[in-house]
C-alpha positions in Angstrom: -5.0 -12.1 22.1 -5.8 -15.9 22.4 -7.7 -17.6 19.6 -11.3 -18.2 20.3 -12.8 -21.7 19.6 -16.1 -20.1 18.9 -16.4 -18.7 15.3 -18.8 -16.2 16.6 -22.4 -15.5 15.6 -23.4 -14.5 12.0 -23.6 -10.8 12.9 -21.3 -8.0 12.0 -17.9 -8.5 13.7 -15.5 -6.3 11.7 -15.8 -3.2 9.6 -12.7 -3.3 7.4 -11.6 -0.1 5.8 -8.7 0.3 3.3 -8.5 4.0 2.4 -5.8 5.1 0.0 -5.1 8.5 -1.7 -7.2 7.6 -4.7 -9.8 5.1 -3.6 -11.4 3.5 -0.5 -12.6 -0.1 -0.1 -15.0 -1.1 2.8 -16.2 -4.5 3.9 -18.5 -5.7 6.6 -17.4 -9.1 7.9 -19.2 -11.4 10.3 -17.7 -13.6 13.1 -17.3 -16.5 10.7 -15.3 -14.5 8.2 -18.1 -14.2 5.7 -18.1 -10.8 3.8 -21.7 -9.5 4.3 -21.4 -6.3 2.3 -18.9 -4.1 0.5 -18.6 -0.6 -1.0 -16.0 1.6 -2.7 -15.4 5.3 -2.3 -13.0 8.0 -3.3 -9.6 8.9 -2.0 -8.8 9.6 1.6 -6.8 12.8 2.1 -7.0 14.4 5.6 -4.0 16.7 5.0 -5.9 18.3 2.1 -9.5 18.6 3.5 -9.1 18.1 7.2 -9.7 15.0 9.4 -13.5 15.5 9.9 -14.2 16.1 6.3 -12.1 13.1 5.2 -13.9 10.8 7.7 -17.3 12.2 6.7 -16.4 11.1 3.1 -15.4 7.7 4.5 -18.7 7.5 6.1 -20.5 7.6 2.8 -18.8 4.3 1.8 -19.4 2.8 5.2 -23.1 3.5 5.0 -23.3 1.9 1.6 -21.4 -1.2 2.9 -23.8 -1.5 5.8 -26.7 -1.2 3.4 -25.2 -3.8 1.1 -24.9 -6.1 4.2 -28.6 -5.6 4.9 -28.0 -3.8 8.1 -30.3 -1.1 9.5 -29.3 2.6 9.9 -27.2 3.0 13.1 -25.9 -0.6 13.0 -22.6 -1.2 14.8 -19.8 -3.8 14.5 -17.6 -5.2 17.3 -14.4 -3.8 15.8 -13.5 -1.2 13.2 -10.2 -2.1 11.5 -9.2 0.9 9.5 -6.0 1.0 7.4 -5.7 4.6 6.2 -3.4 6.6 3.9 -1.9 9.6 5.6 -1.9 7.9 9.0 1.8 8.1 8.9 2.6 9.0 12.5 1.2 7.5 15.8 -0.4 10.8 16.6 -2.2 10.8 13.3 -3.5 7.3 13.9 -4.8 8.4 17.3 -6.6 11.5 15.9 -8.2 9.5 13.1 -9.3 6.7 15.5 -10.9 9.4 17.7 -12.7 10.8 14.7 -14.0 7.4 13.6 -15.1 6.5 17.2 -17.3 9.6 17.1 -19.2 8.1 14.1 -20.4 5.2 16.2 -19.6 2.5 13.6 -18.2 0.0 16.0 -17.6 -0.7 19.7 -13.9 -0.1 19.3 -11.5 1.1 16.6 -8.0 0.4 15.5 -6.3 2.7 13.0 -3.1 1.8 11.1 -1.3 3.1 8.1 -2.6 1.5 4.9 0.7 -0.3 4.3 -0.3 -2.7 7.1 -3.3 -3.8 5.0 -1.1 -4.9 2.2 1.3 -6.6 4.6 -1.5 -8.6 6.3 -3.2 -9.4 3.0 0.0 -11.0 1.8 0.9 -12.9 4.9 -0.6 -16.4 4.6 0.4 -17.7 8.0 -2.7 -16.5 9.7 -1.8 -18.1 13.0 1.5 -16.2 13.3 1.4 -13.2 10.9 5.0 -12.1 10.4 6.9 -10.3 7.6 7.8 -7.1 5.9 5.9 -5.2 3.1 7.0 -2.4 0.8 4.3 -0.3 -1.0 5.5 1.5 -4.1 2.6 3.4 -5.5 2.3 7.1 -5.8 4.9 7.2 -3.0 6.8 4.6 -1.0 6.4 3.1 2.4 7.6 0.0 4.3 6.3 -1.8 7.5 7.1 -5.0 9.3 5.2 -7.1 11.8 5.9 -9.8 14.4 3.3 -12.1 15.9 3.7 -10.5 19.3 2.5 -7.2 17.9 5.9 -5.4 17.5 6.2 -3.5 14.3 8.8 -1.6 12.3 7.8 1.4 10.3 9.0 4.7 8.8 7.4 8.1 8.9 7.0 8.0 5.1 5.9 11.6 4.6 8.2 12.3 1.7 11.6 14.0 1.4 11.1 15.5 4.8 11.5 12.0 6.3 14.2 10.8 3.9 11.9 9.1 1.4 12.6 8.7 -2.3 10.7 7.1 -5.1 7.3 5.8 -5.8 5.5 6.7 -9.0 5.5 10.4 -8.2 9.1 10.5 -7.2 10.2 8.6 -10.3 8.2 10.9 -12.5 9.7 14.0 -10.9 13.2 12.6 -11.3 12.5 11.8 -14.9 11.3 15.3 -15.6 14.4 16.7 -13.9 16.8 14.6 -15.9 15.0 15.3 -19.2 15.0 19.0 -18.6 18.7 19.0 -18.0 19.3 16.8 -21.0 17.5 19.3 -23.3 19.3 22.4 -22.2 22.8 20.7 -21.9 23.2 20.6 -18.1 22.8 16.8 -18.1 23.5 13.7 -20.1 21.5 12.8 -23.1 18.3 10.7 -22.6 15.4 9.6 -24.6 13.2 11.0 -21.9 13.8 14.5 -23.2 11.6 13.6 -26.2 9.4 10.8 -24.7 8.0 12.8 -21.7 6.6 15.8 -23.6 5.5 13.6 -26.5 3.2 11.7 -24.0 1.2 14.9 -23.8 1.5 15.8 -27.4 4.2 18.5 -26.8 7.3 19.0 -28.8 9.9 19.9 -26.1 10.7 19.7 -22.4 10.5 23.5 -22.4 6.9 23.2 -23.5 6.1 20.6 -20.9 7.7 22.6 -18.1 5.7 25.6 -19.2 2.5 23.6 -19.2 3.0 22.3 -15.7 4.1 25.6 -14.4 1.2 27.6 -15.8 -1.4 25.0 -14.9 -2.3 24.0 -18.4 -1.4 20.5 -17.2 -2.4 19.5 -13.7 0.7 18.6 -11.8 -1.1 15.4 -10.7 -0.7 14.2 -14.3 3.0 13.7 -13.8 2.1 10.2 -12.6 1.3 9.4 -16.2 5.0 9.7 -17.0 6.1 6.8 -14.8 5.2 4.1 -17.4 7.0 6.3 -20.0 10.1 6.1 -17.8 9.9 2.3 -17.5 9.4 2.0 -21.3 12.5 4.1 -21.9 14.5 1.9 -19.4 13.3 -1.3 -21.1 14.5 0.2 -24.4 18.0 0.7 -23.1 18.1 4.3 -22.1 20.9 4.7 -19.6 19.4 7.6 -17.6 16.0 5.9 -17.3 17.6 2.6 -16.4 19.6 4.3 -13.7 16.4 5.7 -12.1 14.8 2.2 -12.1 17.9 0.7 -10.5 17.8 3.5 -7.9 14.2 2.6 -7.1 15.2 -1.1 -6.7 17.9 0.0 -4.3 15.5 2.0 -2.2 13.0 -0.8 -1.9 15.6 -3.2 -0.7 17.2 -0.7 1.7 13.8 -0.1 3.4 13.2 -3.9 3.5 16.6 -4.7 5.0 16.3 -2.0 7.7 12.8 -3.2 8.7 14.1 -6.8 8.8 17.0 -5.8 10.9 14.9 -3.9 13.4 12.7 -6.9 13.9 15.6 -9.3 14.2 14.6 -11.1 11.0 17.5 -10.3 8.7 18.8 -13.9 8.7 15.4 -15.6 8.8 13.2 -17.0 5.9 10.4 -14.5 6.0 8.3 -12.9 3.2 9.1 -9.5 1.9 5.8 -8.5 0.2 5.8 -6.0 -2.7 2.8 -4.0 -3.6 1.4 -0.8 -5.0 1.0 0.1 -8.6 4.7 0.4 -9.5 5.8 -3.0 -8.0 2.6 -4.8 -8.9 3.1 -3.9 -12.5 6.1 -6.3 -12.5 8.4 -4.3 -14.6 11.2 -6.8 -15.1 14.2 -4.5 -14.5 12.7 -3.2 -11.2 11.3 -6.5 -9.8 14.3 -8.5 -10.9 16.5 -5.8 -9.4 14.7 -6.0 -6.1 15.0 -9.8 -6.0 18.7 -9.7 -6.9 19.6 -7.1 -4.4 17.6 -8.8 -1.7 19.5 -12.1 -2.4 22.7 -10.2 -1.7 21.7 -8.3 1.4 19.0 -10.5 2.9 19.6 -13.9 1.3 16.9 -15.8 3.2 14.1 -13.2 2.5 11.3 -14.4 0.2 10.1 -11.6 -2.1 6.6 -11.9 -3.5 4.3 -9.5 -5.3 0.9 -9.1 -3.6 -2.1 -8.3 -5.8 -4.8 -9.2 -3.3 -7.0 -6.2 -2.4 -5.6 -4.6 0.7 -9.1 -4.4 2.3 -8.6 -8.1 2.8 -5.7 -7.3 5.0 -7.8 -4.8 7.0 -10.4 -7.5 7.5 -7.8 -10.1 8.6 -6.3 -7.6 11.1 -9.8 -7.2 12.6 -10.3 -10.9 12.8 -6.8 -11.2 14.5 -7.9 -8.6 17.0 -11.0 -10.5 17.9 -9.1 -13.7 18.3 -11.3 -15.5 15.8 -10.2 -19.0 14.5 -8.4 -19.8 11.2 -11.6 -20.9 9.6 -12.8 -17.2 9.7 -9.6 -16.1 8.1 -10.0 -18.7 5.4 -13.5 -17.6 4.6 -12.4 -14.0 4.2 -9.6 -15.1 2.0 -11.9 -17.1 -0.2 -14.0 -14.0 -0.8 -11.0 -12.1 -2.0 -9.3 -15.0 -3.7 -5.9 -14.1 -5.1 -4.3 -16.2 -7.8 -0.6 -16.5 -7.1 1.6 -16.2 -10.1 3.3 -19.4 -9.3 0.3 -21.3 -8.1 2.1 -21.6 -4.7 1.8 -19.8 -1.4 4.8 -18.7 0.6 5.2 -20.7 3.7 7.7 -19.8 6.5 8.3 -20.7 10.1 10.8 -18.1 11.1 8.4 -16.2 13.3 
């Protein structure tokens, strides 16, 4: 879409939504890029509660954001830009977009997987957004984008679609290795003591029993990911091997996305986000950088810590063809300090 020379009136232009498994961020943005109102809600899990129930819960945060913006009940924006967890397949995006359209929050709706929010938030070339992003949080996903709208993506629905890793995957592998170490089926690892000790238990058997019987909620396995990284940093071979495998997986997904978009030999950003990568564990992030240097030497890896709702807002501004000044205002609201004090600049796309 061509870029408008008119920044647009100071009325709601974009409803930006970033909805993850554990939390939701919503922002109302006007045609000049000013953030008029914001709100935060809980996790977005259509597979667990159904599409309508999940979107109803989303609506609570939307109503609070509209109220924060000083808008009356029933207000509408020009465009709803929703980047949603569990929108992993195009058919899921279509179903979610239809459900959101029914709520009447905007004149039109675009739904994307929430990984696109991270990607757009980290791309600083607003005139020609282009690059690849990998999110490694509870799970793992990767997407890529070209200025002409072409994308690269993966189904990212777990082992069924060939995925491995993320915080949940790492924790499960750590438990598996520690269980085998304790009973003699696997090699020795400090994880056999460290994992149960995290919960005040004396053995892997006790930890397995607690998870199996429900004395410990299985969701608490995510607490074990930092324990794994600590063991790796302390020199544990098994833990270190899992971290290295995670680095391999991040780079493999990145390289495949770059190749699909014809960018493998170009100086484009590879943006790293999600709790696991944003934590900047040296062995993991240095492993990613080193492997990228070997397999995609012109790629420019960078950790993104900007709130992904910024990316949803920028995608909305892109869609409406609003000028760079609008993007700049939105960015100032969600100002992100870069660890180096520099911004990545590329011209490959």
